[in-house]
N, C-alpha and C positions, 0 to 999 in steps of 0.2 A: 757125643753129648758134651756140651760146654755149659759151665755155670758162671754167671756174672752177677755181682752185687750192684744194685741200682738203688736210688733214693726216690721215694714218693712222699715229700714233706706234707705234714698236716697244716703247717703255717707257711706263709710266704718266706722265702729265704732271707730277705732283709730282716724280718722279725726274728728268725732263728739266730742270725748273726748278732743281732742286738742283744738277745738273751745270753748268747755266748759271751759277749763282752761284759755284760753285767755280772755273770757268773765268775769270770776271770778276775774282775775287780774285787768282788766279795771274797773270793778265795785268797787273793793277795792280802787283803786286810786281816782275814782270819789267821793267816800264817804270821803276819807282822805282829799281831797282838797275842800270838801263841794261844789261840782259843782251842780248848779241848774239843775233840770230836770233829775238827775241821775236815779230816780226811774222809770220814763217813758222809758228811754233808756234801763234800765235793763229789764223791761217788754217786750220791743220789741226784745231784744236779746234772752230772754227765749222763746218767741213765735217762733222765727226763729229756735232755737235749737229743739223745739218740732216738728216743721214742718219737719226738716231734719231727726228726729228719725222715722217718719212715723207711728204714732200710728194707729192701726186698731182694730175694734171690731169683734171678731169671735163668731158667733152664732152656737151652736151645738144642733141638734135635737136628743135627747137620749130616750132610752126605758129601764127601770130597768130590771135587770136579777135576777133570783131566786138564793137563796143560795143552795148549794149542800151539803147534808149530806150522807156520805158513811156508810152503815151498813154492816159489814162483819159477816156472820153467819158460825159458825164452824159446818160442816156437816160430820165430820170424824167419824170413828168407835167408838171412845171413847164417843161420844155423845149418843150412844145407851145404855149406862149403866143405871141402874134403876133410874127413876125419871127425867132424863135429857131431854128426848124428850118432856115430858110434859112442863117442864120449858121453853124450847126453843120455843115451839109452843105458849105458853102464852105470852112470851116476844116479839115475832115477831108481834103478833096481837096487843098488847098494844102499842108497839113502833110505829107501822105503824099508829095507830090512833092518837098518840100524834104528830107525824111529819106531818100528814095531817092537823091537826089543827093549826100548826104553819104557819103563812102567808109567802108567797113568798119563799117556800121551796120545793126543789126537792130531793127525796130520791132515792139513787142508792143501790140496794141490791146485795151483792156479796156472793156467796156460795163457801165454801172451802171444797172440797172433800179430801179423802185420797190421799196423794202424791204418785207418782209412786215409784216403787222399795222400798217400805216399808220405806220411808223417813219421815213419820209422818205428822204433821200439818204444812203446809207452809202458815201460816196466813200473815206473813210480805210480802211474795211474792205476795199474793192476794191484799194487800193494795197498794203495789208498782204498780201493773198492773192497779188498779182502779185509782190511782193518775195520771198515764200516759194518761188516757183517759178523764180526766176532767181538766178544767181550774183551776189552782191553786188559782187564785184570787177569785173564787166563793166557795171554800171549807169552809164550816162553822164548820165542825166537823167530826170525824171518831168514830164510835161506833162498838166495837167487841163483839159479843155474843159467848162466848167460855168458856171452863173449864180452860183456861190459860196455858195448857200444849202445848206450841208452840215450834216447833223444828227448827225454822229459825230466832230466835230472834236476831242473829248477823247480819242479813241482813235488818236492819231498814232503810227505805228511809227517805228523808228529809220531815218532816211533816209540812204542812202549817197551821194546825189547831189542836185543842185539840184532843187527843186520849183517849177514855174511854173503859174500860173492864167491861162488865156485865157478871159475872161468873155464870155458871151453877153449879150443884152439891150442896151438903149440908155440913154444918159444922160438922155433925156427921158421915160423910162417913169414912170408913176405908177399907184397902185392904191388903192382904198378897201376896207377890210375891217371886218367886224363881229366884235367880241371879247366873249365872255361871261367876265368875270373871276371871278365868284362865283355859283355855282348849287348850292343844297343838293340832296342826294339824296332827302330826305324833306321833306314839309310837312304841316301840320295843315289839314284841310279847312275852308275858310271863313275862315281866319285869314291875314293878309298875310305873305308871305315877301319877302325883299329879294334881288333879283338885281342884280348890278353889270355894266352894259353899257358898251361904248365903241365908237364909230365913229371910225376914224382913217384919215387919208390918208397914204400913204407915197410917197416919191420926189418927182419934180418936179411937184407938184400945181399945176395952173393956178389963177389967182386965181378965187375963186368964193364961194359962200355959206358962212357959218360954221356952218350947220346942215344936217342931212340927214334925210329921212323914214325912219321905222322902222315896219314892219308886224309885228304880233304876232297869231299864230293859235294857238288851243288845240285839239288833237285834230283838226286839219285843217279847223276851222270858218272862218267868214268873218273875215278879218283886220281888226284895228283899227289905224289909222295915227296915229302921233305924230311930232313933230319933235324931234330930239335935237341938241345942239351937237356939232360935230366936234372930236375930240381931247380930250374931257373924259370922265372916268368919271361914269356916271349911275346912281344907285340907283333901281331900278324896283320899287315894291311890287306884288305880284301875289298873288291869292287862288286857290287850287286849287278847281275846281268840284266834283270828285268824288273818291272813293276809288280806289285802284289807280294804275295808270300814267297820268300826264298828259303828253302829248307837246306840247311848246311850241316853236313855230317862230318865230324872229326873222329878219327879212330887211330889207335896205335895197335899193332899186332900183339897177340898174346905171347909173352915171354915164357921160356921154360921154367917151370917150378913155381910160378906165381899162383896165388890162391884162385883167382877168377878173372875172366875177361869181361865181366859184366860192367865194370867201371872203366873199360878201355875205350869207350865211345861216348862222345858228347854230341847231342843233337840240339841245334838251335834253329829258331824260325825268325827271320827278320823281314819286315815289310819294306819293299822298295818303293820309294816315292820320287817323283821328279822335283828337282830344285825349283825350276821355273819352266813353264810351258811357253815357248817362244812362237808367236804367231805373226805372220806377215799378211796384212789385209790390203789388197789393192782394189780400189773402187774406180771403175772406169769413168764415172761421172756422179755428181751429187744427186741423190734421190732418197725418198723416205726410208727405204730399206737399209741404206748405208748406216744411218744412225742406230738402227736396230742391232746390226752386227757389232757396231762399236760399243753400244751399251752392254751387250751380252758379254763381250770379251773383257771389257774394263771392269765389270762387276766381279770377276773372279780374281782374287788377289794373287793366285798362283800363275797368272798369265801375264807375260810381257808382250804387249801389243805394239807392233810397228804398223801404222796406218797411213797409207798414201791415197789421196784422192786427186785425180787428174782434173784440175779446174781449167787449165788453159792448154789444150792440145796443140801440137805444132801447126796444124792447118788453120788455127784460128787467127784471123787478121783483123785486129781492132785498132791498129795505129798507135798503140801504147808502146813506147820504147822499153826494151828489155831491162835496161839499167834502172828504170823507174818502177819496176814491178817488185812487190814484197813477197812473191811466191818463192818457195824453196824448190830448187831443181830436183827432179826425180833421180836419185842415185842408182841408176839401173845397173851399172857395172859392178858396183860394190855389193848390191843386194843379190843379184842373180848370177854372179860369177865367183866372187870372193867369199861371201858369207851365207850363201844359200843353204849350206849344210848345217848352219847354226839354228835354223828354224825347224820346229816340229810340225808346223802346218802353214800352208800358203792358201789363201782364199782369194779367188778372182770374183769380185762382185760387179756384175754387169760390165765386164771389161771387154773391149774390142780392139782389134789391131789398128793402131794409129801411127805406127812407126816409132813409138817410144821404146818398145821392147823388140829388138831385132830377132830374127828367126833363131840365131845361135843362142840367145838367152832362153827362149822358150824350149829349145832343144835341151838346154842344160836343166830346165825344170823337169822335162821328161826323164832325164837320167837321174835326177834327184828322187823321183818317185820310185824308179826301178831299184834304187839302192836303199829304200826304206822310208822315204819321205811321204808326205800326204798333201794332196791338192783337192780343194773343194771349189766347184764352179757353181755360183749362184747366177743362173742364166736369166737375162732379160731379152728384149726383142733383138738386140744386136747379135745374140748368139745364133739367130736364124738368118742373119744377113751375110753379105759377101765379105764383110770385115770380121766375121766370127772368129773367135779364138780357136775354134775347131779346125779352121783352115790354116793350120800352122803345125810345126813339129809336135805340138802338144796333143794332137789328135791320136798319136800312137798309144796314149795311155787313157784317153777318155772312154767311158763305158758306153756311149751312144753317140750317134751323129744327128744333127738337126735336118729336118726336111724342108726348111725355109717357110714353114707355116707357123703362124702365131694366132692362137685362139684368144680373142678378146670377148669373153663371155663369162658369166658367173658359173661356177661349178663348186662342188663340195669335195675337198680332198678325202680320199678313202684309204685306209690301211689295208694292204693285201694280206693274203693268207700267210705268206712268208714274213710280212711285216708284223703280224701277230706273234711270230716266234722270235723275231729279231729284237735284241735288247734296246736298240735305238728307238723303235716305235712301239714296243710291247706296252700294253696298258695305256697308251696315249688316248685312245678313243673310248675309255671306260665311261666317261660322263656323257658322251654323245651331244655336246653343246657347241660343236664347231661351227664357225661362220664360213661363208664362201670366199673363194679367191676369184679374181677377175681376169687373170691372164695366165696362159700356159704356152710353152714352146713345144712344138711337136717334135718327137724323137723317134728314131727307127734303129733297128738292129741293136737293141740293148744287150749288154753283157753284164753279168753279175747278178745281184739281188735287187729286184724291184720291190721297195718297201711301201710306196704310196702310189696311187693312181689318181688321175684327174678327169679331164674331159673324155667321155666315152671310154673309160678304162685305159687311157693312154698313160705311159710311164711318167710319174711326177718326181719321184726320188729314187735314184739308183746308186747302190754302193757296190764297189768292185775292188778286188785286190789285183795289183799289177806288180809283178816281180815281188820284191820285199815290201813294197809300199801300198798305199791305199788311195783310192780316188772316189769322190762323191760328186754327183751331178743333181742339182735341184733345178727342175725345169720351170721355174717361175721366180719372179722377183716380187711377189705379192704376199710373202709370209708376214710382212709387217702389218698387214690388215688385222691379224689376230691380236697383235699387241695394242692396236688402237681400239679393240673391242667391236670391230665391225660385225654386225649380226651375231653378237654374243662372243666374238673372238675365239680363241683357242690356245692350246699349250705351245705357243710359238717359242718362248724362251727355253722351255724344257726340251723341245724338239731340237733346236739349234745347239743347245748345250750338249745333249747326248751325241748329236752328230759330230760336233767338234771333238769331243773326248773319245769317241770311237776311232776317229781318224788319227788321234794322237796315241792310240793303242793303250788306252786305260783298261786294266784287266777286268773290271766289273762290267764292261760293255762288249766283251768278246762273245761272238755268236756261236762259236764251236769251242767249247771248253769243258773240262772235267775238273771239278773242285771238291774239296772236302774240308769240313770243320770238325775239330775234335772237342769233345767234352768228356774228360776222364779217359776211359778206355773205349768210348763209343764215338764213331765218326758219322757225321751227316754228309752223305755223298750227293752231289748235285751235278747233273749232266745237262748242259744247254746245247741244243742243236737245231738246225733248220730243217732237218729230216723229219719225216712223218713218224719214224720209229727208230729205236736204237737197240743194240744188243745188250747182253749182260756185261756187267763190269767185272773184270778179273782183278782180284785183290791178292797181292803177293805179300805174305807176312815176312817178318825179319828172318825167320828160320827157313824161308824158301818155299813154304807150302802155299798153295793157291786155293782161293775160294771164289766161286762165281755167285754174283748177287744181281738179281733182277730188280730194276728200278721201276717205279710207277710214275706215270705222268701226272704231275700236280697242276700244271698250267700249260698252255700252248708253248711247246719248245722247251719245257723244263721237266726233267725227270729226277726223282729223288729216292733215296733209300738210306737205311741205317745199318751199320755193321759194328759189332763189338769185337775188338781185337783180343786175342787170347794172351798176348804178351806185349810188353813194352818195347817200343823201337820204331824203326822206319818201315812204313807200308807203301807199296807201289800199286797204283791203280791204273787200269787201262781199259778203254772201250773204243774199238775202232782205231782211229789215228790219234785220239785224245788220250793223254797221259797226265798223271799227277802223282805227287808224293806227299805224304803227311806223316808226322811223328805223333805217336800216341804215348803220352806220359814222358817222363824224363828218360833219356837213353840209359842213364845209370840211376836206378832207384836209390832212395836214401839209405836203404838197408845195405847197399853195396858201395856207397860213397867212401865209407871207412870200414875196412874189413879186418884189420889186425886187432886181436883181442887185447883189451887193456883194462886196467883197474883205475886209471887216472880219473875217469869221469865220475865214478861213484866213490872215490877215495874220501873226499870230505864228508860225505854223508855217512859212510861206514865208520870213519874215525869218530864222529860225534856219537854214534850208537855203540862204540866200543866193540865193533865187530871185526871181521878179518877178511882178507882177500887171498884166496889160494887157487892154484892151478889144478884142474883135474888131471892134467898130464902127469903130475907128481903123485897121483893117487887120491882116493877119497879120504877126507880127514875123519878122525874119530870125533865122537860126540861126548862132551863133558858137561856136568852141571856146575854152574858158577853162580855166586851170589850177585844180587842186583848191585850195579855200580862198579863191579870189578871187571878187569879186562877179560874179554870173552873169546880170545883167540890166541893161538900159539903155533909152534912148529908142528904141523901135522894134526892139529885138533881145532875144533870150534866149540864154543860154549853155548848152552841154553840155560835160561834162568827159571828154576822151579818156582811156580806161583803159589802152590798150596791153597788154591781157591776151593771154596766149598759152597754148598747150597743148603739153606736153612729149611728144614721140612716142617718144624713146629716150634712154638715158643710158649713157655708157661712161667708164671710168677707166683711166689708166696712170700709172706713176711719172714724176715730173718729170725725173729723171736715173736711168740704170740704176745699180743698187747697185755693180756691179763698177767703174764709172767713178768713183763717189764714193770707193770704197776706194782706187783707184789715185791719186786726187788727194790723199787724206789721207796715203797712204804717201809720195808724192813731196814733199809739204810737210814732213812730219816728217824725211825724209832730208835735205832741203835745210837745214832748221834745224840738224840735228845736224852737218852739214858746216860750216855757218857758225860754230857754236860751237867746233868742233874747230880752226879756223884761229887762234882766239885762244890 
């Protein structure tokens, strides 16, 4: 029960203050003139003013409220490091006992799990949420049980009470971690890129070697070991071996006594791209299709095109002196002997043997294919003649031989069943608006994959792998009719673009490939194959466990499935001869990037709240009551601020003195004053 005097004036306060001023002036004059009875009249005036002010007594029936102590416990992954779970359990038990013994105290326990999307320990967000659910006037203190590695220290709420950090971990802890400071997202195939690595020891590292081993593995292959100095940034030159995604794993072995090996591995994924695609286009003679090839290749800014058209073959006799010709001599030796390996693709467009390219040069082209090069033959009528390029050393790598027949009749190109599965021709015939072609070279004994057929189901487009290289044979020189819109045209540019890029080994056009794309901890697995069916994909997790996943066919030649990994790290996929690797999440989660317990991160926040930072290794601190604004921590103790909050149950009011009594007092004083003055 509390009592409070309040005022409920009968007149506005300005009027009361004005009357007070008049009364004070009159009283001063009465004293100045030594008027008898002035004291009695002053008493009557003051009583009247008090009556006008309306004093009332307010009675409140209250009930005391308990103080609230918020205890935030760090339950993130870093608390699973050696010794910390035991420290945390003992601290929670002892702190709960101490808070229960404190009178008039309510404890609110808040657990902080791993934040979503690998964003670490959101301890300040947990404190903010807890404060939003509690009356600020009842908060006596905030206690955090954590290793101090907080990742949202910049989001500190307005703290109404002292904040204390009771740290897990030991003063003797030490840890080694691998950091990739600089890693580009893209790199040019075959050219060195620079990665900046650092191996650093944190905490109370024992005396040891100034260097540490580093293993580097690309796409899950056999790792190569190097020795790097500890605590020094190291620039590592690295060349990407292939296009598409290159998964590179860096790791350093676990050292004796370190806290964890979870941050000893760094996993990065770099996309390999070609600097420039170098294409050599050799046209045997000018024809409408030659401009189509040129326009296609020149439209791609990543292609360097060298195009030669034979305008004046050696057998041509027109009487014009050679020194008066403005034509450029065909640099056969330079292109086909000295610089042939510089090209990613060689296209022979309606080329026939005319003595310009000796047999030894064409034999060199066949060797170029066997070593990984690519040759595309766009065949015209000359391919079926006695001067055919097939009747040269190049025949060893060509996927079919001509029969000397040339069909000069309209026909509609059709995609075969294998073509429906092959990325070069898949979905090309979806709109069904193709126009007809008017010429096809007859082929026999085809080898490889027949993607398109023409007259009476004869092979029209054949792709084959020869050695490490690739060869394509298009048995017609009328693809340009599509670009001219003949009978509705067709996807000529898209067909030739896919064909050229498949031959240059672009990853997205591989017909036998296993790939995976990661979204968080879930991978989307895609298997492309020319086979009618495939087996289950074997998924090997970072810990060595294997999972078998059946894929479903989503389109001809494309099977897909989803798998959620149970842990972060490098996963290996295998189906038949196809293999792939993919990294799920960072190799070292944010919780394990910094593992040594520290109070430095929260020190500015705790200092502003007059709290303290103590190690649980030294024992659980005692609890003391401290006044607001006073230091709330010391050696072996932390302070809580009693709030003395209460809840009002009921409120009642009554006048300080009855009005009739006040009027009686005023009348009595005025009468006494009048009588006193009358005697004079």
